[in-house]
C-alpha positions as CSV (number, residue, x, y, z in Angstrom):
1,X,195.8,127.0,70.0
2,X,197.4,130.3,69.5
3,X,201.1,131.0,68.7
4,X,201.3,132.6,72.2
5,X,200.0,129.4,73.8
6,X,202.4,127.3,71.8
7,X,205.3,129.6,72.8
8,X,204.3,129.0,76.4
9,X,204.8,125.3,75.8
10,X,208.0,125.7,73.8
11,X,209.7,128.1,76.3
12,X,210.3,125.5,79.1
13,X,211.6,123.0,76.4
14,X,214.2,125.6,75.2
15,X,215.2,126.4,78.8
16,X,215.7,122.8,79.7
17,X,217.7,121.8,76.6
18,X,219.9,124.9,76.9
19,X,220.1,124.5,80.7
20,X,219.2,128.1,81.1
21,X,216.2,128.3,83.5
22,X,216.5,132.1,83.5
23,X,216.4,132.6,79.8
24,X,213.6,134.9,78.6
25,X,211.9,133.3,75.6
26,X,210.3,135.9,73.3
27,X,208.9,135.4,69.8
28,X,211.9,137.1,68.3
29,X,214.5,135.0,70.1
30,X,217.0,133.2,67.8
31,X,219.8,130.8,68.2
32,X,222.2,133.6,67.5
33,X,221.0,135.3,70.7
34,X,222.0,132.4,73.0
35,X,225.6,131.1,73.0
36,X,224.6,127.7,74.2
37,X,222.2,127.3,71.3
38,X,224.4,125.4,68.9
39,X,223.4,123.0,66.1
40,X,223.1,120.0,68.4
41,X,220.9,122.0,70.8
42,X,218.8,123.1,67.9
43,X,218.1,119.5,66.8
44,X,217.3,118.5,70.4
45,X,214.9,121.5,70.7
46,X,213.1,120.5,67.5
47,X,212.8,116.9,68.6
48,X,211.5,117.9,72.1
49,X,209.0,120.4,70.7
50,X,207.7,117.8,68.3
51,X,207.3,115.4,71.2
52,X,205.6,118.1,73.3
53,X,203.0,118.7,70.6
54,X,202.9,115.2,69.2
55,X,203.7,116.6,65.7
56,X,206.4,116.4,63.0
57,X,207.7,119.5,61.3
58,X,208.5,119.2,57.6
59,X,211.9,120.2,56.3
60,X,210.3,123.3,54.6
61,X,208.8,124.3,58.0
62,X,212.2,123.9,59.7
63,X,213.9,126.0,57.1
64,X,211.4,128.8,57.6
65,X,212.0,129.1,61.4
66,X,213.6,132.5,61.6
67,X,212.9,132.7,65.4
68,X,211.0,131.1,68.2
69,X,207.8,132.9,67.1
70,X,207.9,131.2,63.8
71,X,208.3,127.8,65.5
72,X,205.4,128.6,67.8
73,X,203.2,129.7,64.9
74,X,204.0,126.4,63.0
75,X,203.3,124.3,66.1
76,X,200.0,126.2,66.7
77,X,198.9,125.7,63.1
78,X,199.5,122.0,63.4
79,X,197.3,122.0,66.5
80,X,194.5,123.6,64.6
81,X,195.3,127.2,65.7
């Protein structure tokens, strides 16, 4: 799996959690870019992404997520990508 493929899986999760079906999800998107993306939404997004990929992120991985691209790359790596 590539990071782009992972992002395609992550995007609908973020849209659903934030209740923003129109939100454009790019690799450079951050929580600071979306007013609805608060700390509780962030935790929910992480949990739902872990469920979608049947993975668990480490605390070091979570700390390294600068943007959605980093999250997608980490999810892809855990999928063998």
